[in-house]
C-alpha positions in Angstrom: -40.2 -84.4 40.9 -37.4 -83.1 37.9 -36.9 -79.5 37.4 -35.8 -79.7 33.9 -32.3 -79.0 32.8 -31.4 -75.2 31.9 -28.3 -74.1 29.7 -27.1 -71.0 31.0 -26.7 -68.2 28.5 -23.1 -67.1 27.5 -21.4 -64.4 28.8 -19.5 -61.6 27.0 -17.7 -58.3 28.1 -17.9 -56.0 25.8 -15.9 -52.5 26.5 -17.2 -49.4 25.4 -14.2 -47.2 24.2 -15.3 -44.4 21.5 -18.0 -42.4 21.5 -20.0 -41.1 18.6 -22.0 -38.8 20.4 -26.3 -38.8 19.4 -27.5 -41.2 18.1 -31.4 -40.8 17.9 -32.1 -43.3 15.2 -33.3 -46.3 16.2 -30.9 -49.0 16.1 -27.7 -46.0 17.3 -24.6 -47.0 17.3 -22.6 -48.6 20.2 -21.6 -46.2 22.8 -24.2 -44.0 21.5 -26.6 -41.9 23.3 -30.2 -41.6 22.6 -30.7 -39.2 25.1 -28.5 -36.6 26.2 -27.8 -32.8 28.1 -24.6 -30.4 29.6 -22.7 -33.7 27.7 -19.9 -32.8 25.5 -16.9 -34.4 23.7 -14.2 -32.2 23.6 -12.1 -34.9 26.1 -12.3 -37.5 23.4 -12.1 -40.4 24.0 -13.6 -39.5 27.7 -16.9 -38.5 27.6 -17.5 -34.9 29.7 -19.1 -32.4 31.3 -19.4 -29.0 29.2 -17.5 -26.1 30.5 -20.3 -23.3 32.1 -21.7 -21.0 30.0 -21.2 -16.9 30.6 -22.5 -14.2 29.6 -19.7 -12.5 27.3 -22.1 -9.1 26.5 -25.4 -8.3 24.9 -27.5 -6.5 21.6 -30.7 -5.2 21.7 -31.0 -6.0 17.8 -28.1 -8.2 16.1 -27.8 -7.7 13.1 -24.0 -9.5 12.5 -21.1 -11.4 13.9 -17.8 -11.9 12.8 -14.2 -12.8 14.1 -10.7 -10.8 12.5 -8.4 -10.3 15.7 -11.4 -9.8 17.7 -15.3 -10.2 17.9 -16.7 -8.3 15.8 -20.6 -7.7 15.9 -23.3 -5.3 14.6 -26.1 -3.8 16.7 -28.2 -2.2 15.6 -27.1 1.2 13.3 -23.5 0.6 14.7 -20.6 -1.5 14.1 -18.9 -2.3 17.1 -14.7 -4.3 17.2 -13.2 -5.3 19.5 -15.7 -3.9 21.9 -15.5 -0.3 20.5 -17.8 2.0 17.9 -17.1 2.8 14.9 -18.0 5.8 12.4 -19.9 4.4 10.2 -23.3 4.6 10.3 -25.8 1.5 9.1 -28.9 0.4 7.9 -31.2 -1.4 9.1 -31.3 -5.1 9.2 -28.7 -8.4 8.5 -25.4 -7.8 7.3 -22.9 -10.1 5.5 -19.5 -9.5 7.2 -16.8 -10.4 4.9 -12.9 -9.6 5.6 -10.5 -9.1 3.6 -7.0 -8.6 4.3 -7.6 -6.0 7.3 -10.2 -4.6 5.4 -14.2 -5.5 6.5 -16.5 -5.6 3.8 -20.4 -4.5 5.1 -23.0 -5.8 2.8 -25.8 -4.3 1.6 -24.5 -1.5 2.9 -21.0 -2.1 0.7 -19.9 0.1 3.2 -15.8 -1.2 3.9 -13.9 0.4 7.2 -9.8 -0.3 8.2 -9.4 -3.2 11.5 -6.3 -1.6 12.6 -7.1 2.1 11.8 -10.7 2.7 12.7 -10.8 6.1 11.6 -10.1 4.4 7.9 -13.8 3.6 6.5 -16.5 5.0 3.5 -18.5 4.0 0.8 -17.0 0.9 -1.5 -19.1 3.1 -4.6 -18.7 6.6 -5.3 -20.6 9.7 -7.3 -19.6 13.3 -8.4 -21.6 15.0 -11.2 -19.7 18.1 -11.9 -21.6 21.5 -11.2 -20.3 24.6 -14.0 -17.8 24.6 -16.9 -16.6 20.7 -17.9 -13.7 21.1 -20.4 -12.3 18.2 -22.8 -8.8 18.0 -24.0 -7.0 15.0 -26.3 -4.4 14.1 -23.7 -1.7 11.7 -23.5 -2.5 9.0 -20.2 -0.9 11.0 -17.4 -3.2 13.9 -18.1 -0.3 15.6 -20.2 -2.5 17.8 -22.8 -2.0 17.9 -27.1 -1.6 21.0 -28.7 -0.9 22.8 -31.6 -2.5 19.7 -33.6 -4.5 20.7 -36.6 -7.8 19.3 -36.7 -9.4 18.1 -40.7 -9.8 16.1 -42.7 -7.4 16.3 -45.6 -3.7 16.7 -43.7 -1.8 19.7 -43.6 0.5 20.8 -46.9 3.9 21.1 -46.5 4.1 19.9 -42.3 6.9 19.9 -40.3 9.1 17.4 -38.4 6.4 16.7 -35.0 3.4 18.3 -36.6 0.0 16.6 -35.4 -2.8 16.4 -37.6 -6.0 14.9 -35.9 -7.5 13.2 -38.8 -11.5 13.8 -38.8 -11.8 12.2 -42.5 -12.4 8.1 -41.9 -14.9 6.1 -39.9 -12.2 6.5 -37.4 -11.5 9.5 -35.6 -7.7 8.9 -35.1 -4.4 12.0 -33.7 -0.7 11.5 -35.9 2.1 13.2 -36.2 4.4 13.4 -39.4 8.2 12.2 -39.0 10.5 10.7 -41.1 7.8 8.0 -41.9 5.3 10.3 -43.2 1.9 10.5 -40.9 2.2 8.1 -38.6 -0.6 7.3 -35.7 0.1 8.0 -32.0 -0.4 5.6 -29.4 -2.3 5.4 -26.1 -4.6 9.4 -26.9 -6.9 10.2 -24.3 -8.9 12.9 -23.4 -9.1 14.8 -20.1 -12.4 15.7 -18.2 -11.8 19.3 -16.9 -14.2 20.2 -13.9 -14.1 21.2 -10.3 -14.0 18.2 -7.6 -14.8 15.4 -10.9 -11.7 13.3 -10.0 -12.9 13.1 -6.2 -13.0 9.8 -4.8 -11.8 8.4 -7.3 -8.3 6.5 -8.3 -6.2 5.3 -11.3 -7.4 2.2 -12.6 -10.7 2.8 -11.1 -13.3 0.8 -13.9 -16.1 4.3 -13.8 -19.5 5.0 -16.0 -19.6 9.2 -17.4 -22.8 10.0 -18.4 -24.0 13.8 -20.2 -21.5 14.9 -22.0 -22.0 16.0 -25.5 -18.6 15.0 -27.4 -19.9 12.0 -29.0 -18.5 9.1 -27.0 -17.3 9.8 -23.9 -20.4 8.4 -22.2 -19.7 4.8 -21.5 -17.8 2.8 -19.0 -14.3 3.5 -18.6 -10.9 2.4 -16.9 -9.4 6.4 -15.0 -5.9 6.2 -16.5 -5.3 9.7 -14.4 -7.3 10.8 -11.6 -6.7 14.4 -10.1 -9.3 15.9 -7.4 -10.3 18.6 -10.9 -9.6 16.6 -13.6 -10.0 12.4 -15.0 -8.5 10.5 -18.3 -10.0 8.0 -19.9 -8.5 6.2 -22.4 -11.5 7.0 -25.8 -10.4 9.5 -28.9 -12.7 11.7 -29.9 -13.3 13.6 -33.1 -14.4 16.9 -31.5 -13.2 18.4 -27.6 -14.8 21.5 -26.6 -16.8 22.2 -23.5 -20.3 22.2 -21.6 -22.0 23.7 -18.9 -24.6 20.6 -18.8 -23.2 18.7 -15.2 -21.1 15.7 -16.2 -21.7 12.1 -13.5 -19.1 9.9 -13.3 -19.9 7.1 -11.0 -17.7 4.2 -9.1 -20.9 0.9 -8.5 -21.3 -1.4 -7.1 -23.5 -4.4 -8.5 -26.5 -5.6 -6.0 -25.0 -9.0 -4.3 -27.1 -11.6 -2.7 -23.8 -13.0 -1.1 -20.2 -12.3 -1.1 -17.2 -14.2 -0.3 -13.6 -13.6 -0.3 -10.5 -16.0 -2.4 -7.2 -15.9 -4.5 -7.6 -11.6 -2.9 -10.7 -11.4 -4.6 -14.1 -10.7 -3.6 -16.9 -13.1 -5.3 -20.5 -12.5 -5.0 -23.5 -13.2 -7.0 -27.0 -11.8 -7.9 -30.4 -13.5 -9.2 -33.5 -12.0 -9.3 -35.0 -8.6 -11.5 -32.3 -5.5 -11.6 -32.9 -2.2 -13.3 -35.8 -3.8 -14.8 -33.7 -6.8 -15.8 -33.4 -10.3 -14.8 -30.0 -11.7 -13.1 -28.6 -14.9 -12.9 -24.7 -14.1 -12.3 -21.6 -13.5 -10.3 -19.0 -11.9 -10.4 -16.2 -10.3 -8.6 -14.0 -7.6 -8.0 -10.8 -6.5 -9.5 -7.8 -7.6 -7.7 -6.6 -6.8 -4.5 -9.2 -4.1 -5.5 -12.5 -4.0 -3.9 -13.6 -1.4 -4.7 -14.0 -2.2 -8.1 -16.2 -4.5 -10.0 -16.0 -3.0 -13.5 -12.8 -2.4 -14.2 -12.1 -3.6 -17.9 -8.7 -3.1 -19.4 -7.9 -6.9 -21.1 -5.7 -7.4 -18.0 -5.8 -10.7 -15.8 -6.6 -8.8 -12.5 -9.3 -7.8 -13.9 -13.0 -7.3 -12.8 -15.6 -10.3 -13.5 -18.8 -11.0 -14.7 -20.5 -14.0 -15.6 -23.8 -15.8 -16.5 -24.8 -18.9 -15.2 -27.7 -20.9 -17.0 -29.1 -22.9 -13.4 -32.4 -22.2 -12.6 -33.4 -20.5 -8.5 -32.3 -17.8 -6.2 -29.0 -18.4 -5.4 -29.5 -19.8 -1.5 -25.4 -19.6 0.3 -21.6 -18.7 -0.6 -18.5 -20.6 0.9 -15.0 -20.1 -0.2 -12.6 -23.7 0.7 -10.4 -26.1 -1.6 -9.2 -23.1 -3.2 -12.3 -21.6 -4.7 -15.9 -20.3 -4.2 -18.9 -22.3 -4.6 -21.9 -20.5 -4.7 -25.3 -22.9 -4.2 -29.1 -22.9 -4.6 -31.1 -25.4 -3.4 -30.6 -28.1 -6.0 -26.9 -27.4 -7.2 -23.7 -25.6 -6.6 -21.5 -23.3 -9.0 -18.3 -24.0 -8.5 -15.7 -20.7 -9.3 -12.3 -21.7 -10.0 -10.0 -18.6 -9.6 -7.6 -18.5 -12.6 -4.1 -16.6 -12.1 -4.0 -15.5 -16.0 -8.2 -14.2 -15.7 -9.4 -17.5 -17.9 -11.7 -18.3 -14.5 -14.0 -21.2 -14.5 -17.6 -21.7 -13.3 -18.9 -25.9 -13.3 -22.9 -26.1 -12.5 -23.2 -29.5 -10.7 -25.9 -31.1 -9.8 -26.4 -32.1 -5.6 -28.0 -31.1 -2.9 -27.4 -27.3 -2.3 -27.7 -25.0 0.9 -32.1 -24.9 2.4 -33.0 -21.5 1.1 -32.4 -19.1 3.7 -29.7 -21.3 5.7 -27.2 -19.5 4.1 -25.5 -18.7 7.3 -25.0 -22.2 8.2 -22.2 -22.5 5.9 -19.0 -23.5 7.6 -15.3 -24.7 6.6 -13.9 -27.3 9.3 -10.5 -28.5 9.0 -11.3 -28.4 5.0 -14.1 -30.4 5.2 -17.6 -27.7 4.1 -20.8 -27.8 6.2 -24.0 -26.6 5.4 -28.0 -27.0 6.1 -29.6 -29.1 3.3 -33.3 -29.0 2.2 -32.5 -33.3 4.3 -30.4 -32.1 6.9 -26.4 -31.0 7.7 -24.4 -32.0 4.9 -20.7 -32.8 3.9 -18.5 -31.3 1.6 -14.5 -32.7 0.8 -14.8 -31.9 -3.0 -16.9 -34.3 -4.4 -19.7 -34.7 -3.5 -22.0 -33.6 -1.2 -23.0 -36.2 1.4 -25.1 -35.7 4.5 -24.1 -35.9 7.8 -26.6 -35.8 10.5 -29.1 -39.3 10.1 -28.3 -40.2 12.8 -29.7 -37.2 14.6 -33.2 -38.2 13.6 -36.1 -36.3 12.0 
């Protein structure tokens, strides 16, 4: 009896010299693992056991976590910086902790604290309501009052050199001064508002809203030219000045925002929803180097910024990367290209965005932005987002 001759299969040797990690697809990469536990790639290309875990601390009501020179976290109503409780009292709920230099900004509470001096903290907003008399004067931008002028519809007869005339005869009021060339308009005429405590908490350059003035033309949004505790100067011209006993309100407000990020020494934010009964779909930026001012519009490159967007849907996340800021929606990203001249540009890119509720997943690693989208984890390096989580399976 003879047995059939069998051909021995060819033998080959395969050397695995790289560790691609976990791969749960039906046919994973060579060297990958279908299941793994307590392993890590810290010793790549060798496979190592993860380091033991430990407890660094505990919180009862976690609300936020970030790091600057040390660990910063929120527990209930208290902010802890390097383990020390700060003097701020926070509201309940989740917080966005945004770093800008030595400052830490806290949203949605709109609070700030200096992480190098924990006694320097407060509210980003400010509001003053006067009590008692409020007087108004024509003045220079530094607050020096104009005196001895004549308010009339027609020019004074036989004026002396240097005489001042408040011209109320035209559609626009103007302060004029007599000289060799006749009556010439005085530039940079402002109005000073004087009342006890009206300027407390404000600074020159703040964009404020003034309300309650009986003098026509004073109510509205202004950029403060000069400030003291008991007076402020706004760049506006009035036909009449005087005084009143009715309360005047001066407010430095900050818009409500869904997400906030820092880029280029500015804070950038976004908002989608109903605000004061009006639909809002906007992107904002603070004044350059000034996180307190979001309504300072003086025609300068350092001004605050606001722009309405046409894309539909709620904002789902934000990240500062690649020299700009990206605000995500589930089906697109709003890419902001900041400009030193103030001519910022925003481009809407239709692509997979951050999944709703996953705004905290956006993380920048070695110049690549990773985030959780509707169909997995995406990586964005400046071109188009690419799903990089296929190996994790479903």
